[in-house]
C-alpha positions in Angstrom: -16.6 -2.7 -26.0 -17.7 -1.7 -22.5 -15.1 -1.6 -19.7 -15.7 -3.2 -16.4 -15.4 -1.0 -13.4 -13.1 -1.9 -10.5 -14.7 -3.6 -7.5 -13.7 -2.3 -4.1 -12.4 -5.2 -2.0 -11.3 -3.3 1.1 -11.1 0.2 2.4 -10.1 1.1 5.9 -8.4 3.6 8.1 -6.5 2.4 11.1 -5.7 4.9 13.8 -2.5 4.0 15.7 -2.3 7.1 17.8 -3.2 10.8 17.8 -0.4 11.4 15.2 -0.3 8.2 13.2 -2.7 6.3 11.0 -2.8 3.9 8.0 -5.1 3.9 5.1 -5.7 0.7 3.0 -7.6 0.6 -0.3 -7.7 -2.5 -2.5 -9.7 -3.0 -5.7 -10.1 -6.0 -8.0 -9.7 -4.9 -11.6 -10.8 -6.6 -14.8 -7.4 -6.0 -16.5 -4.1 -5.7 -14.7 -2.8 -2.2 -14.2 0.0 -1.6 -16.7 3.2 -2.6 -15.0 1.5 -5.2 -12.8 0.6 -8.8 -13.6 -2.3 -9.4 -11.3 -6.0 -8.4 -10.9 -5.5 -5.9 -8.1 -5.1 -2.1 -7.8 -4.0 -1.0 -4.3 -2.8 1.9 -2.2 -1.6 1.5 1.4 -0.2 4.4 3.3 1.2 4.9 6.8 1.1 8.6 7.8 2.9 10.0 10.9 2.7 13.7 11.8 1.0 14.4 8.4 3.9 12.8 6.5 3.5 9.5 4.5 6.4 7.4 5.8 5.5 4.0 4.3 3.5 3.5 1.1 2.7 0.5 -1.1 1.0 1.0 -4.5 0.9 -0.1 -8.1 0.4 3.1 -10.1 0.0 2.9 -13.8 3.3 2.3 -15.6 5.4 1.8 -12.4 3.9 -1.5 -11.3 4.2 -2.8 -7.8 6.5 -0.9 -5.5 6.9 0.5 -2.0 8.2 3.7 -0.5 9.8 3.6 3.0 11.0 7.1 3.9 12.6 8.6 0.9 13.5 5.2 -0.6 11.4 3.6 -3.4 11.9 -0.1 -4.2 10.2 -2.7 -6.4 7.7 -4.9 -4.6 6.8 -8.5 -5.6 3.1 -8.9 -5.2 1.7 -12.4 -4.5 -1.6 -12.1 -2.6 -3.6 -9.3 -0.9 -3.1 -11.0 2.4 0.7 -11.1 1.9 0.6 -7.4 0.9 -1.1 -6.4 4.1 1.4 -8.5 6.2 4.4 -6.9 4.4 2.9 -3.5 4.9 2.3 -4.1 8.6 5.9 -5.4 9.0 7.3 -2.2 7.4 5.1 -0.1 9.7 6.5 -2.0 12.7 10.1 -1.7 11.4 9.7 2.0 10.7 8.3 2.6 14.2 11.1 0.6 15.8 13.8 2.5 13.8 12.2 5.9 14.5 11.2 5.6 18.1 12.7 8.2 20.4 13.1 5.9 23.3 
């Protein structure tokens, strides 16, 4: 039996400043990643001063989850659009909580 490759849905890098950027990668997969119940594989990361401070992913066996700072929590995936909105909200919250002003 042949396996179907993943189809890249989105891949982008968003530069917020000289020291901060986000990378978003989303694939459609034929079979859900073990630990997830949907047809997507994703990796979204927000990096500040070379440190990943916010990350959403669904690695094999762990399922959908997010990292904000040192904390890791389960994430309830519903749609790719909602995933991006939630990620952007966490970026805004992290920036607000970590601003030096």
